[in-house]
N, C-alpha and C positions, 0 to 999 in steps of 0.2 A: 765694551759690546756686548749686546744683547742677543742673544740667540734663542731660536724658537726649536723646540723639540716635538715632531709629528710622529704620532704612533698608527699603527695600523686599527681601524676599527674591529677588527677580529679580536686583536687584543686585549680590547677593553673589555674588562669583565663586568657584566652587569649584577647587580647586588641582587644574592637570592632572595627568593619572595620567602614571607615569613610562613612557616608550616602552619597548615590549616588542622583543626582540632576536628578527629573523625567524630561523625554525627554518631549520636547512639542508635542503636537499632530499634528500642522501642519508640523513640521521636521521630526516627525514619518513617517506620510502618503508620505512625498516627498521623503525621504530615500526607502520606500516599492514601488513608482510608478517608480522610478529611475530605477531598473533593469528590471523592464518588459517593459519601453519604451526602452532600450538598446537592450532586446531581439526581440522585434516586429520589430527595426529598421535592427537589424541583420538578420532576417529572410527576411524581405522585399529585403535586400541587396543579401541575398544568392540565393532566386529563383525569377530570372526574369520573367517577363510575356512572355509566349509560343507564340512570333509571327509566328513561323514556323509551328504551330499545327493549327492557326488559319488560314494562307493562305492555308494550304493544305485541310482546309474544304471548304472554300470560294471559291477558284480559279478554282478548277475541274468543279463543276456545273456552273461556270460563261462561262468558256470556252466550256464547252457544248453546253449550250444555245447560244452562241454567233457563234459557227461553225453551229447548225441547221438555226438561222437566215441567216447567210450567204450563205450556201446552197439553201435556200428557196429564196433570194435575186438573186442569179445567174440565177436560175430555172425561176424567175419573168421577167427576163429580154426579154424571149421570146416574152410578150405582153399578153398572153392568161391566165396567172396568176396574183391573185392579189399579189402587192409587200407587205414587212411587214407593211408598214407605212398606206397603204390603209386598210388592215385589223385591224390594230389597231383603225385606225376612226371609222370603222364601229363596232368594239367591243365596243367602248365606246357608242354608239347609242343602241347595243343592250342590254346592261348591264344598260344604263340609266333607262330603264322601264321593267327590265325581267319579271314582273307578270301583266301584260297588258293583258285583255282579251276581244275580240271584237267577239267571238262566239265558238262553240265547236272546230272547225279546226284550228282557228287562237288566238292562246295564245303564250305568251311570253317564253322565254327559261328556266325561272325559274321552270313556270308551268310545262312544259314538263321534266325536270330534276325530279323534285318531283313526278310525275306521274310514270317514270321510276324506280325510287327508290323503289315507293310502291311496284309495281308489282315485283320487286327482294327480297323486305323484304317479301311479301307474299307466294312465290315460295322457297324462300329459308327456311323460318320458316316451311313450310310442308314438305319440304326435310329432316330438321334438326330432326323434330319430329318423322319420320318414319326411316331415315337412321341411326341415331345415336343408338339407341336401338336394331334396327336390326344388326350392325356391332357389338354391344356388343354379342350378341347372337350367331352370325356368329362365331366368336373369340372363344366364350366360349365353346360352345359344336361343337363336331366333326362331328356327322351327320350334323347338319344344314350347317356347312362347307362346307361338299362334296355335300351336296343338291343344295346350291346357288351359289358355285364358278362357274359351267356351263354356269347358266343364267347370271351372271354378267360377264364374259367373252365373252358371245354372244352379250350382249346388250349393253356394256360399250362405244366398239369402233364405235358405231352408232352415226353420227351427230346429236345433239340435234335438229335442224331445221327440221330432218326427220321426227320428231314428231309432227311437228307443224299442217301438215295438220290432223292428227288423232284428235289433240285437236279441232279444227276446227270442224270436223265432230261430234265428242261426246259433247263437249259443246254448240257448237251452237252460238259463240261469240269472238271476238277479242281477249277481255280482258282475258277472261277465258284459251284462246288457249296459250296467252302470259306466263301467271302463269304457265300452265301446261309445257312448256317447261324451263321454270326457274327450276322447281321441277325436271325435269328429268336432266338436265345438272348438278343438285346441289347434287343428292345423293349420285353419285357414289363415288366422294372423300370420303365423310363423313363415307360412308359404309367401303369400302377398308382400309381408314386409322384407324379408329376405331378397326376394327377385326385385323389389322397388330399391334396395341398396346396391344390388349387383349391377343394375342397369343405370345408378347415377355414378357409379365410378368415372372419373375423368378419363378421357381418352387418351390423354396423354401417358397415363400408366399403361395402357394397353398398348400403345405404340412403341415403349420402351421395352416392355416385356418381349415385344415381335423381335424388336431389334437384338435383343440380348438373346434371342432364341431359347427362351423359358420353356419348360415342359410345362403340360396344363397343372400339374400337381404342385409346382413352385408357382404358378401364377395363383392358384387358388390360396395356398398357404401363405405368401408373401406378400400378395397384393390386393386380392379380393377379400378375403378372411379379416385383415384389419380394418380395412376400409367400410365393409360391410356389419362390423361389430354394432354400432349404435344401432343401426334398424333391426337387427337380429333381437337383440335385447328388449328393443320395445315392442316386437313382436310376442317376445316371451312373456313380457307383463302383460299384455293385453289377452293372451291365452290363458294365464293363469287365473287374470280375473274372471274371464269368463267360463272356466272351468267350476271355480268356488261357486258361481252363481248355478250353473246348471246341474252340480251333484245335489244339491237340496232339493229341486224339484223332480229329479231322477229317482232319489230315495223316496219322495212320498209316492209315487208312483209302481214301483217296485217293492217297497216294503224291505223288512228283513231288520238289518240296523244301519247306523248312521245319522247322523245329524238331522237330515232331511225327514227321515223315518221317526226321530223322535220328537219333531214338531208334528207330525201328522197324528202320532199315537197321543199326545199330550191333547190333540184339539177331541181326539175321540173319547177321551176322559173329561172334557169340558174344564180343562186347567189351564185355565187364560195365563196366569203367573208365569207358568214354565215356558209358554210359547213366546212370552216377552224376553224371557231369559235368554229363550234360543236364538231370539233375532238379535239380541246385543251380542252373543257370543260370536254367530255368524258375521257380524259386522267387524269386531275385534279381530277374529282371525285372519279374515279378509284384509284389514289395515295393515296387519303385522305381515301377511306375504307382501303386500306392495311396498312397505316401507323397506323390506329385505330385499327386493328385487331391485328396489331404487338405488340403495346402498351398492349393490353389485354393478348394477349399470356405471354408477359415479366412478367405483372403482378401474373397472375396465375401458372406460370412454374419457376419463380424465377431465369431465365437464360436469356442469351442475345439472341433475337431472330434477325437474319438478312435476309435482303429482298431475 
């Protein structure tokens, strides 16, 4: 008789797998590094360098400067105007020692630029201290808006240089009169842009502030200021640009020291090369101020600001 013997599956021992040899560390590292190197090489092949973008950024400014120099050279052919080469040689002399000082009215171009910037900074700072809070109040309160709008509409179109004689009469000095002129020309853009920014704050924000019963200080600091900041910085940019334009004309009229006086003094000496150098210096300083304020506006508003 044949008998069958049944075994429990748990009792059936599976054959032990053969032990694997541990990979060598060097081989393992090489195996991991190889795919990464392959991916980097593939990415380098897929994304070529954008030469077209570089040329579009570099060539237009070069062509613009070349066009300016070409027109300048054509004008200089008449013989009464310095050529670009002659002006460049004179610029090397002028900027070779920009901070010399031989007397109160005989200073290098560096000192004149710094003194003009100092006047702009003082006048602009005073205008910001007055204009920005006033713009907040005009935009916030209807009564003040109706009160000041006729005054702003009447006084804003007046040329800043028309205020210079009043500054000379009141302050009895060329330097405070020039600062007064900067103050007048800088205050209007900051008042108007700040007030417009406050008036354009969404009404939902103010309704929430009323529901939460926020104080006026918290409304200004927590709601109005963050919303108005882009408008306020736009007013600051306009004010600085206008101030740098006006200071040159003001210094021409008041005399003393400054880049405007330096231009007028060189004209009296019939030194046209230095006048051209001063024009380029004024433009470069204005460009630097503009770019610095654009960077500041971009940093605080988190958006791209274009010239």
